[in-house]
C-alpha positions in Angstrom: 0.0 0.0 0.0 1.4 3.4 -1.0 2.1 5.9 1.8 -0.2 8.8 1.8 1.1 12.3 2.3 0.3 14.0 5.7 -1.3 10.8 7.1 -1.7 11.6 10.8 -0.7 9.2 13.5 -3.5 6.8 14.4 -3.7 6.6 18.2 -6.6 4.1 18.4 -9.1 2.5 16.1 -11.9 -0.1 16.3 -15.1 -0.7 14.4 -16.8 2.4 15.7 -14.3 5.1 16.3 -10.9 6.4 15.0 -8.7 8.6 17.2 -5.8 10.5 15.5 -3.2 13.0 16.3 -3.9 15.9 13.9 -0.8 17.8 12.6 -0.9 21.6 12.4 -1.5 23.3 9.1 -4.2 20.8 8.0 -7.9 21.7 8.0 -10.2 19.0 9.5 -12.9 19.2 6.9 -12.3 21.0 3.6 -14.8 23.6 2.4 -13.8 23.1 -1.2 -14.3 19.7 -2.8 -10.6 19.4 -4.0 -9.1 20.9 -0.8 -6.8 18.7 1.1 -8.2 17.9 4.5 -7.7 15.5 7.4 -11.0 13.9 6.6 -10.2 13.3 3.0 -6.7 11.9 3.8 -8.2 9.4 6.3 -11.0 8.3 4.0 -8.5 7.7 1.2 -6.3 5.7 3.6 -9.1 3.5 4.9 -10.5 2.9 1.5 -7.2 1.7 0.2 -6.2 -0.2 3.3 -9.5 -2.0 3.7 -10.2 -2.3 -0.1 -13.6 -0.7 0.3 -15.6 -0.4 -3.0 -17.8 2.5 -2.0 -17.5 5.8 -0.1 -15.9 5.5 3.4 -18.0 6.9 6.2 -16.2 9.1 8.8 -18.2 11.4 10.9 -16.7 14.6 12.3 -18.1 15.1 15.8 -15.7 17.9 16.9 -13.0 20.0 15.2 -9.6 21.6 15.8 -8.6 24.8 14.0 -6.3 24.4 11.1 -3.2 25.6 13.0 -4.0 23.6 16.1 -2.5 20.1 16.6 -3.6 17.2 18.7 -6.2 14.6 19.4 -9.3 14.2 17.3 -11.9 11.5 17.4 -14.0 10.6 14.4 -16.9 8.1 14.1 -16.8 5.2 11.7 -20.6 4.4 12.0 -23.6 6.7 11.9 -24.8 5.3 15.3 -21.4 6.0 16.9 -21.4 9.5 15.4 -24.8 10.2 17.0 -23.8 8.9 20.4 -20.4 10.7 20.4 -22.2 14.0 19.5 -24.6 13.4 22.4 -21.6 12.8 24.8 -20.1 16.2 23.7 -23.5 17.9 24.3 -23.9 16.3 27.7 -20.3 17.3 28.7 -19.2 13.7 29.2 -16.1 14.5 27.2 -13.0 16.0 28.9 -10.8 17.9 26.4 -7.5 19.2 27.8 -5.2 21.6 25.8 -1.7 22.8 26.4 -1.0 26.3 25.3 2.2 28.4 25.3 1.2 32.1 25.5 2.9 35.5 25.5 3.1 37.2 28.9 2.8 36.0 32.5 -0.4 34.4 33.7 -0.4 32.8 37.1 -2.8 30.7 39.2 -5.9 28.8 38.2 -9.6 29.4 37.9 -12.6 29.7 35.6 -13.2 32.4 33.0 -16.7 33.3 31.9 -16.9 35.4 28.7 -19.4 36.2 25.9 -18.2 35.5 22.4 -19.6 37.1 19.2 -18.5 35.7 15.9 -17.5 38.3 13.4 -17.9 36.7 10.0 -16.2 39.5 8.1 -13.1 39.4 10.2 -13.3 35.6 10.6 -12.6 35.8 14.4 -14.4 35.7 17.7 -15.0 39.0 19.6 -15.0 38.9 23.4 -17.7 41.0 25.0 -17.9 42.1 28.7 -21.6 41.2 28.9 -24.1 39.3 26.9 -25.7 40.8 23.8 -27.8 39.6 20.8 -26.1 36.6 19.1 -23.3 36.4 21.7 -22.7 33.0 23.3 -21.4 32.3 26.8 -17.9 30.7 26.9 -16.6 29.0 30.0 -12.9 28.1 30.3 -11.0 26.4 33.1 -7.3 27.4 33.2 -4.3 26.2 35.2 -0.8 27.8 35.0 2.0 25.3 34.8 5.0 27.5 34.7 6.4 30.7 33.2 9.7 31.4 31.4 11.1 34.4 29.6 7.8 36.3 29.7 5.9 33.3 28.4 3.5 30.9 30.2 2.5 27.3 29.7 -1.1 26.7 30.5 -3.6 23.8 30.7 -7.0 24.7 29.4 -10.4 23.0 29.4 -13.1 24.7 27.2 -16.3 23.7 29.0 -18.2 25.2 26.0 -17.1 24.6 22.5 -17.3 28.1 21.0 -15.4 28.8 17.7 -11.9 30.1 18.5 -12.8 30.1 22.2 -9.4 29.5 23.7 -7.6 31.8 21.2 -10.1 34.7 21.8 -10.3 34.6 25.6 -6.5 34.4 26.0 -6.0 37.3 23.6 -8.6 39.3 25.6 -6.4 38.8 28.7 -3.3 40.1 27.0 -1.8 36.7 26.6 -2.2 35.6 23.0 -1.2 32.1 22.0 2.3 32.2 20.5 2.0 32.1 16.7 -1.6 33.3 16.7 -1.2 36.4 14.5 -4.9 36.8 14.1 -5.3 37.3 17.8 -2.4 39.5 18.6 0.8 37.4 18.7 3.9 38.9 17.1 5.6 35.6 16.5 5.3 32.9 13.8 5.5 29.2 14.4 6.5 26.8 11.6 6.4 29.6 9.0 2.9 30.5 10.1 1.5 27.0 9.8 1.0 26.4 13.5 0.1 28.1 16.8 1.3 26.8 20.2 -2.1 25.2 21.1 -2.2 21.4 21.4 -5.1 19.1 22.3 -3.1 16.5 24.1 -5.7 14.7 26.3 -9.2 13.4 25.6 -11.4 11.3 27.7 -14.9 10.1 26.9 -17.2 7.0 27.2 -17.0 4.7 24.2 -20.2 5.3 22.1 -21.2 1.6 22.2 -19.6 -0.1 25.2 -19.7 3.0 27.5 -16.2 2.1 28.7 -14.3 5.2 29.8 -11.5 5.9 27.3 -8.4 8.1 27.7 -6.1 9.2 25.0 -2.9 11.2 24.9 -1.1 13.0 22.0 2.6 13.6 22.3 3.5 17.2 22.7 5.3 18.5 19.6 9.0 19.3 19.9 8.5 22.9 18.7 6.6 23.6 21.9 9.8 23.2 23.9 7.8 21.9 26.9 9.9 21.1 30.0 9.1 17.4 30.8 9.8 18.0 34.5 6.3 19.5 34.7 4.5 16.4 33.5 3.7 15.4 37.1 1.7 18.7 37.5 -0.2 17.8 34.4 -1.1 14.4 35.8 -2.2 15.9 39.2 -4.4 18.4 37.4 -6.1 15.6 35.3 -6.7 13.6 38.5 -8.4 16.6 40.1 -10.6 17.1 37.0 -11.8 13.5 37.0 -12.5 13.7 40.8 -14.9 16.6 40.3 -16.2 16.1 36.8 -20.0 15.8 36.8 -21.1 16.6 33.3 -23.5 19.5 32.9 -23.5 20.4 36.6 -19.7 20.8 36.4 -20.1 24.5 35.9 -21.6 24.9 39.3 -19.2 22.7 41.1 -17.1 25.1 43.2 -15.1 22.4 44.9 -12.8 22.0 41.9 -10.8 25.2 42.5 
């Protein structure tokens, strides 16, 4: 079988789901028919590998921005796609991101913002209070360490608003490194990436309901100091101890 260009690393696969480590610079689902996308690459790979005669089904149940790397789960059956979508809606899914941002940001807590999508500028605007068409965005943040006026953060978007993490960090004067659209002055991988990585995902299997946990290796260009991995594990343990789905927003015991 020929090797396909840009084929992402497959972390896990069974009859119902496919979990991959998406590289930066690749859109998840192309808008144009001939546009290269993660979805198209994976469909072509599965079709050739499994010698499928017809169209390969892969359901996109969540997305990562083009310049963001990390874990993405796709559904291989329509039933598993429906159940995975329901898990995201019920907040049964824990998505944990690592970000390297400009500036010093200490401590931990929960941010509540209102985001308004500006279609002309193709970016999310952060408002101080709600208004027509604005959507509430809730983000858990935890500062790992700072170095040379930059900070490594762990982030959990409790709401899945478009550009949520990018916008709320920019609003606080700490844009993600490489994110020129939201105020960063630095480029990463010639503008193909920003330093935001989805590196941990936990959710119930859509069919068996078994709790699954997946990790995506942190890219070398993040220059993450491995001695802080224990702090990451401690944070994840705390999250699992207090996670209770939809009611999680009101759980004040977490912080």
